[in-house]
C-alpha positions as CSV (number, residue, x, y, z in Angstrom):
1,M,-10.0,33.6,44.0
2,A,-7.2,31.1,43.2
3,P,-8.1,28.4,40.6
4,Q,-8.9,25.0,41.9
5,Q,-5.9,22.7,41.8
6,V,-6.5,19.4,40.0
7,R,-5.0,16.4,41.7
8,V,-4.4,12.9,40.6
9,T,-6.4,10.5,42.7
10,S,-7.5,6.9,42.4
11,D,-10.8,8.1,41.0
12,N,-9.4,10.8,38.8
13,R,-6.3,9.7,36.9
14,G,-6.8,12.0,33.9
15,P,-4.2,14.6,34.9
16,L,-1.5,12.0,34.4
17,V,-2.4,11.9,30.7
18,N,-2.3,15.6,30.4
19,L,1.1,15.7,32.2
20,A,2.7,13.1,29.9
21,N,1.0,14.5,26.9
22,W,2.1,18.1,27.2
23,I,5.7,17.3,28.2
24,T,6.3,15.0,25.3
25,L,4.5,17.3,22.9
26,V,6.6,20.3,23.9
27,V,9.8,18.2,23.4
28,G,8.5,17.2,20.0
29,C,7.6,20.7,19.0
30,L,11.0,22.1,20.2
31,A,12.8,19.4,18.2
32,T,10.8,20.2,15.1
33,L,11.3,23.9,15.4
34,T,15.0,23.5,16.1
35,K,15.4,21.4,13.0
36,I,13.5,23.9,10.8
37,V,15.1,27.1,12.2
38,T,18.6,25.6,11.8
39,K,17.9,24.7,8.2
40,L,16.6,28.3,7.5
41,R,19.7,29.8,9.2
42,T,22.1,27.7,7.2
43,I,20.7,27.4,3.7
44,G,18.0,30.1,3.8
45,R,15.0,28.0,2.7
46,P,13.0,25.0,4.0
47,Q,13.0,21.7,2.2
48,G,10.5,18.9,1.8
49,D,11.2,17.1,5.1
50,D,10.8,20.5,6.9
51,F,7.3,20.9,5.6
52,I,6.4,17.3,6.4
53,M,7.7,17.7,10.0
54,F,5.9,21.0,10.5
55,A,2.7,19.4,9.4
56,A,3.3,16.5,11.8
57,M,3.8,18.9,14.6
58,L,0.5,20.7,13.8
59,V,-1.3,17.4,13.6
60,A,0.2,16.2,16.9
61,A,-0.7,19.5,18.6
62,S,-4.3,19.2,17.4
63,Q,-4.5,15.6,18.5
64,S,-3.1,16.5,22.0
65,I,-5.8,19.2,22.3
66,A,-8.5,16.6,21.5
67,V,-7.0,14.3,24.2
68,A,-7.0,17.2,26.7
69,K,-10.7,17.7,25.9
70,Q,-11.2,14.0,26.4
71,V,-9.6,14.2,29.8
72,Q,-11.9,17.1,30.6
73,A,-14.9,15.1,29.5
74,G,-14.0,12.2,31.8
75,L,-11.0,10.2,30.8
76,G,-9.5,8.7,33.9
77,R,-12.8,8.8,35.9
78,H,-15.4,6.1,36.4
79,I,-18.1,6.2,33.7
80,S,-20.8,5.9,36.4
81,T,-19.8,9.4,37.7
82,L,-20.2,11.1,34.3
83,T,-23.3,12.6,32.7
84,A,-24.6,11.5,29.3
85,S,-23.3,14.7,27.8
86,Q,-19.8,14.0,29.2
87,V,-19.8,10.5,27.8
88,E,-20.8,11.8,24.4
89,D,-18.1,14.4,24.5
90,Y,-15.6,11.7,25.6
91,Q,-16.5,9.7,22.5
92,K,-16.4,12.6,20.1
93,T,-13.0,13.8,21.2
94,G,-11.7,10.3,21.4
95,Y,-12.8,9.6,17.8
96,V,-11.0,12.7,16.5
97,A,-7.9,11.8,18.5
98,Q,-7.8,8.4,16.9
99,L,-7.9,9.8,13.4
100,L,-5.2,12.4,14.1
101,Y,-3.1,9.8,15.9
102,V,-2.7,7.8,12.7
103,L,-1.8,10.9,10.7
104,A,0.7,12.0,13.3
105,L,2.4,8.6,13.1
106,C,2.7,8.5,9.3
107,L,4.0,12.0,8.7
108,P,7.3,11.6,10.6
109,K,7.9,8.4,8.7
110,F,7.5,10.2,5.4
111,A,10.1,12.8,6.6
112,V,12.6,10.1,7.4
113,L,11.9,8.3,4.1
114,H,12.3,11.6,2.2
115,F,15.7,12.0,3.7
116,L,16.6,8.3,3.0
117,S,15.9,9.0,-0.7
118,T,18.9,11.3,-0.7
119,I,21.4,8.7,0.7
120,A,20.0,5.6,-1.2
121,I,22.9,5.0,-3.5
122,T,22.2,1.6,-5.0
123,K,19.2,0.7,-7.1
124,I,17.9,-1.9,-4.6
125,C,18.0,0.8,-1.8
126,R,16.1,3.3,-3.9
127,I,13.5,0.6,-4.8
128,T,13.2,-0.4,-1.2
129,Q,12.8,3.2,-0.1
130,K,10.0,3.8,-2.6
131,G,8.3,0.5,-1.5
132,I,8.3,1.6,2.2
133,V,6.9,5.0,1.2
134,A,4.1,3.2,-0.7
135,V,3.3,0.9,2.2
136,N,3.3,3.8,4.7
137,F,0.9,5.7,2.5
138,V,-1.5,2.8,1.9
139,W,-1.4,2.0,5.6
140,A,-2.3,5.5,6.7
141,F,-5.0,5.8,4.1
142,V,-6.6,2.5,4.9
143,A,-6.3,3.1,8.7
144,V,-8.1,6.5,8.4
145,I,-10.9,5.0,6.4
146,I,-11.3,2.1,8.8
147,I,-11.3,4.3,11.9
148,A,-13.7,6.8,10.3
149,S,-16.2,4.1,9.5
150,Q,-15.7,1.8,12.5
151,C,-19.1,2.6,14.0
152,A,-22.7,3.0,12.6
153,S,-22.9,5.8,10.0
154,S,-25.5,7.7,12.0
155,Q,-23.1,8.1,14.9
156,P,-19.5,7.3,13.7
157,W,-18.1,8.9,16.8
158,A,-19.9,6.6,19.2
159,I,-16.8,4.4,19.9
160,L,-18.3,3.1,23.2
161,S,-21.5,1.8,21.5
162,N,-22.2,-1.8,20.6
163,Q,-22.6,-0.8,16.9
164,C,-18.9,-0.6,16.2
165,S,-16.6,-3.1,14.4
166,D,-14.1,-5.3,16.2
167,Q,-12.0,-2.4,17.6
168,P,-9.2,-4.6,19.0
169,A,-8.8,-6.2,15.5
170,I,-8.7,-2.8,13.9
171,W,-5.9,-1.7,16.2
172,D,-4.1,-5.0,15.9
173,F,-3.8,-4.3,12.1
174,I,-2.8,-0.7,12.6
175,G,-0.3,-1.5,15.2
176,A,1.3,-4.4,13.4
177,V,1.8,-2.5,10.2
178,D,3.2,0.5,12.1
179,I,5.8,-1.8,13.7
180,I,6.7,-3.4,10.4
181,V,7.2,0.0,8.8
182,N,9.3,1.2,11.7
183,V,11.5,-1.9,11.5
184,A,12.0,-1.3,7.7
185,I,12.8,2.4,8.4
186,I,15.5,1.3,10.9
187,A,16.9,-1.5,8.7
188,L,17.2,0.4,5.5
189,P,19.6,3.1,6.7
190,I,21.6,0.6,8.6
191,Y,22.1,-1.4,5.4
192,I,22.9,1.8,3.5
193,L,25.4,3.0,6.1
194,Y,27.1,-0.4,6.7
195,D,29.9,0.4,4.3
196,L,30.0,4.1,5.2
197,R,33.7,5.2,5.1
198,V,33.8,6.9,8.5
199,S,35.2,5.9,11.9
200,R,33.3,3.0,13.6
201,Y,32.3,5.4,16.5
202,R,30.7,7.9,14.1
203,K,29.1,5.1,12.0
204,L,27.5,3.6,15.1
205,T,26.4,7.1,16.3
206,I,24.7,7.7,12.9
207,M,23.1,4.3,12.9
208,G,21.9,4.9,16.5
209,A,20.1,8.0,15.5
210,F,18.0,5.9,13.1
211,A,17.7,3.0,15.5
212,L,16.0,5.2,18.1
213,R,12.8,4.5,16.4
214,G,13.1,1.0,17.8
215,L,12.0,2.4,21.2
216,L,8.6,3.0,19.6
217,I,8.1,-0.7,19.0
218,P,7.6,-1.8,22.6
219,L,5.2,1.1,23.1
220,A,3.1,0.0,20.1
221,I,3.1,-3.6,21.4
222,L,2.0,-2.5,24.9
223,R,-0.7,-0.3,23.3
224,I,-2.1,-3.3,21.5
225,I,-2.1,-5.3,24.7
226,Y,-3.9,-2.7,26.7
227,I,-6.5,-2.2,24.0
228,K,-7.2,-5.9,24.1
229,S,-7.4,-6.0,27.9
230,A,-9.9,-3.1,28.0
231,S,-12.0,-4.3,25.1
232,N,-14.7,-5.9,27.3
233,S,-14.6,-3.3,30.0
234,G,-17.8,-1.6,31.1
235,N,-15.8,1.3,32.4
236,H,-13.9,2.5,29.4
237,T,-13.5,6.1,30.6
238,Y,-11.4,4.7,33.5
239,D,-9.8,1.7,31.9
240,D,-8.7,3.3,28.7
241,L,-6.3,5.6,30.5
242,Q,-3.2,3.4,29.9
243,T,-4.0,3.1,26.2
244,V,-4.3,6.8,25.8
245,L,-1.2,7.5,27.8
246,L,0.9,5.1,25.6
247,T,-0.7,6.7,22.5
248,Q,0.5,10.2,23.4
249,I,4.0,9.1,24.3
250,D,4.3,7.0,21.1
251,M,3.0,9.8,18.9
252,N,5.2,12.6,20.3
253,L,8.4,10.5,20.6
254,S,7.9,9.5,16.9
255,I,8.2,13.2,16.0
256,T,11.1,13.8,18.3
257,F,13.1,10.8,17.0
258,A,12.5,11.7,13.4
259,C,14.2,15.1,14.1
260,F,17.3,13.5,15.6
261,I,18.7,12.3,12.3
262,F,18.7,15.9,11.0
263,L,21.1,17.1,13.7
264,K,24.3,18.6,12.2
265,P,26.8,16.0,13.5
266,F,24.9,13.2,11.8
267,I,24.5,15.2,8.6
268,D,28.3,15.9,8.5
269,G,29.1,12.3,9.1
270,L,26.8,11.2,6.3
271,Q,28.2,13.8,4.0
272,T,31.8,12.7,4.5
273,G,31.1,9.0,4.4
274,L,28.8,9.1,1.4
275,L,31.2,11.1,-0.7
276,A,33.9,8.5,0.0
277,S,31.5,5.7,-1.0
278,D,30.4,7.4,-4.1
279,I,33.9,8.0,-5.2
280,Q,34.6,4.3,-4.6
281,I,31.7,3.3,-6.8
282,L,32.8,5.8,-9.5
283,S,36.4,4.7,-9.5
284,S,35.4,1.1,-9.8
285,K,33.2,1.9,-12.8
286,K,35.9,3.9,-14.5
287,N,38.5,1.2,-13.9
288,S,36.4,-1.5,-15.4
289,G,37.3,-0.6,-18.9
290,H,34.8,2.2,-19.5
291,G,37.0,5.2,-18.4
292,S,40.5,6.5,-18.1
293,F,40.7,7.9,-14.6
294,G,43.0,5.2,-13.0
295,L,41.9,6.2,-9.5
296,G,42.4,2.6,-8.3
297,T,39.6,0.5,-6.8
298,W,39.2,0.5,-3.0
299,S,39.7,-3.1,-1.9
300,K,40.8,-4.9,1.2
301,E,44.4,-4.1,0.4
302,K,45.9,-0.7,0.0
303,R,46.6,0.1,-3.7
304,K,48.6,2.7,-5.6
305,S,47.6,3.5,-9.1
306,P,50.9,3.8,-11.1
307,E,49.3,6.3,-13.4
308,N,48.2,9.0,-10.9
309,G,49.8,8.0,-7.6
310,V,46.6,8.0,-5.5
311,H,46.9,6.0,-2.2
312,L,43.6,4.7,-0.9
313,G,43.5,2.3,2.0
314,P,40.7,0.1,3.2
315,H,40.0,2.1,6.3
316,E,41.1,5.6,5.1
317,R,38.4,8.3,5.2
318,L,37.9,11.2,2.8
319,D,37.2,14.6,4.2
320,T,34.3,16.1,2.2
321,Q,36.2,18.9,0.6
322,E,39.9,18.6,1.1
323,S,40.3,14.9,0.2
324,L,38.2,15.4,-3.0
325,K,40.6,18.2,-4.0
326,Q,43.5,15.9,-3.3
327,V,42.1,13.1,-5.4
328,V,41.4,15.3,-8.3
329,S,44.8,17.1,-8.2
330,K,46.6,13.7,-8.4
331,V,45.0,12.7,-11.6
332,S,46.8,13.6,-14.8
333,G,45.8,16.9,-16.3
334,N,44.1,15.4,-19.3
335,N,41.8,13.4,-17.1
336,Q,40.9,16.0,-14.4
337,H,38.0,17.4,-16.4
338,E,36.6,14.0,-17.0
339,L,37.0,13.0,-13.4
340,M,35.4,16.1,-12.1
341,D,32.5,15.7,-14.5
342,G,32.0,12.1,-13.3
343,L,32.1,13.1,-9.6
344,T,29.7,15.8,-10.2
345,K,27.2,13.4,-11.7
346,D,27.8,10.3,-9.6
347,A,29.0,11.6,-6.2
348,I,28.5,15.3,-5.6
349,K,24.8,15.0,-6.5
350,K,24.3,12.9,-3.4
351,T,26.6,14.7,-1.0
352,T,25.4,18.1,-2.0
353,V,21.8,17.1,-1.1
354,I,23.1,15.9,2.3
355,A,25.2,19.1,2.8
356,Q,22.3,21.3,2.0
357,H,20.5,20.1,5.2
358,Y,22.9,22.2,7.2
359,E,26.1,23.5,5.7
360,P,26.5,23.8,1.9
361,R,30.2,23.5,0.9
362,E,31.8,24.7,-2.3
363,L,34.8,23.2,-4.0
364,K,37.3,26.0,-4.3
């Protein structure tokens, strides 16, 4: 006997949530696995951001299963058509889904912030990155505590009862801080990459990969609006559908967008541009009277150092390997060792970390 086909009707809208949920979850899982497998194939080992993204994928999958159970219990149907047992199951699965949702949102942020720590060159950028990490951690911790204790201790899962805290206010706080952290995660890399010495097209492409998280902001705003509009409903199992639908899309896209910045084209662009920026910083320091490289400071006008003959224009780019070799080779023999030692400490340290995400390169 063929299984009964579930159809979307005006009285049963739950399958819409399942459809959007599983499609976006599969995309997020594929993006995460692609990121991790590519890393393993190129450098042979996972790194911190890989573990974080894998954990985010597992949490998102668990949350999606909880939401599927919530649909099975009655999400998308009128509460008057459900049994007491179904309503209880609806509340329990919804309670678990809320807790996992917050965890699934914070973990991709940690992965992106972990990556930003490798490209934060200046002190203010490093301090800002650590500050955002702290805010994200505190936000997630506080949010989980609030959600876990939002209702009476005897039945903390009874989210439809009249013994719960002001739930719209809770989600206003969670949503507002989520938006603020996302804005910070978008703004910081754009600030870091503003002076990246690559072509404008590549620079905008790299910035665009980080800016994709901006698409999550309207989803978070809409989610807050729908929570408020359904807060006084007597038919939550039916009216909460839009909120749950936005929740699933927001959560799974957050994971997908976090993986985009680890794609090889973006990593290569960062590697090239950051090496150029680091050499610029290094040469500026060495020419300020504390060194003897004579590389010439990169300024708005093209300069030529009379001592070593290095030409560096304002819009010229350094290739990660070849240009570094050219710069070193043009320095006088007595200074090459000192230059290489300085680059190793001040430049290669950053770009090697970037390169390890996909294609480690050695100076030959």
